N, C-alpha and C positions, 0 to 999 in steps of 0.2 A: 977559559970560559969566564964570563963576567958574573959577578954576584948581582943579586936583585938591587942592592943599593947602588952599585956602579951603573946598572942599566937605567935606573931612575935619574941619576945625575947626568948621564949622557943624554937621555931624553930631554930633560929640562935645559941642558946646554944648547941642544939643537933648536928647541923652541925659542930660546932667547936670541940666538943668532938669526933665526928666521924673522922674528919681530923687528930686530935691529936693522935688518936689510931693508925692510919696508920704510922705516923711518929715514934712512939715509937717502932714499930715492924721492922723497917728498919734494914738491915744488915750493913749499912754505919756506920762506927765507929766515925763519927764526924770529921775525918781528911780527908774525901774525898775518903777513901779506903774502898772498900767493902770486908768483910771477907769471906773466903771460909771454910766451915766446912766439916769434914770427920770423920765418926764414932763418932760423938758427940764432936769432938775437933776442935778448930780453927787452921788452917794451917797458919804458919807465914813464911814458906820458903820451897822451893824444890831445891835440888841439884842433879846434874847428874854427875856420874863418869863413865869413861870407865873401863872395866874389861879386864885385860891382859889374860895370859894363864890359870889362875885359880882364884878362889875367894880369894886366898892369894895375888893376884896381882891387887888390886883395885887402880886405879890411883887417883890422887887428883881431886876433882870435877872441871869440865871445864865449867859448867854452874850453875849459881845460880839465882833462881827466888825468889823475896821477895813479901810481901803483896801488893805492888803496881802493881805487875804483875798478876792481878786477872784473866785475861783470860787464861794465861798459867797454873796457879795453878788449876783453875777450870777444864781445859782440863785433867790434870793428875788425879784429884780426880774422874771425871766422867769416865775416862778410867778404873780405878780400880773398881769403882762401877758397871759398865756395862759389865765387862769381864765375860765370861761364863766358868764355871768350866768344866775341862776335866775329864771324867770318866776313871777310871782305873789307872794303873801304867804308869808313864812317865819316859823315859830315856832322859836326857837332856845334852847338851853341856854347856860349860861355857857361862854365859850370856854376852850380848853385853855391857850392862850398869847396874849400880846400881843406883836406884832412891831412894832418901831419902826425906821423908816428915818430917819437923820439926814443932812441935805444940807449941801453946802458953805456955804450961806448961814446955817447953824445952825437952819433950820426943821426940823420933824419931821412925819412922817406915821405914824399908828398904824393897825394892822390887827389885828382879832380873828381868831384862827386856831384852827380845829378840825381836828385831824389824827389819823387812826387807821391801822390796818394796811392797810385796803382803800381809803381815800379821805380826802379832806379838803376843807374849804371855808374861805373867807376873806371878811371884810367890813371895809370901811373904817370906822374908828371914827366918823367924821363923817357917814357915810351908812348908818345902821342899817336902812334900808328895802330895801337891795340886797345880796344875797349872791351869791357866786361859787363855783363848783365848781373845785377845783384839778385840773390835768391828772394823770391816773393814772400817767403815765410818770415823774413826778418825786416821787411820794409817798414812796417808800422812802428816797431820798436826802435829801429835805427832813426827814423824821423824824429821820434821823441827825444833821442839823445843829441841829435844835431841841431834841432830847433829850440832846444831849451835855452832860456835866457839866464 
């Protein structure tokens, strides 16, 4: 049978272990920057480029978001995750923007982005047969982040 002192020590030991377990699961990388993951990879940057007359006319990126821009990166990742697939065949015009996600392992994933006042859609550059409608709840905020100069 444990003494009262031993019970208190054991109790405080379990509290300490419990608190340390939460600290170990944090997404904070120790530098005050919270990481954003997408499809199992950590995003280290997002760039936005305007598209001219065709996909052969992609402008230099006019906006760069880095890991310190967690809210912006999270918005783009959530928009792609929450977009709803359009059934059937789509006939599209040249996109407004090219959205590029850069991951920690230096790989990149490109998305064609069409965005207006009332809606938007997105398509993975490597899967041009599938288009997704962006959630209406984030269009206004997303436009603010892609149109920023």
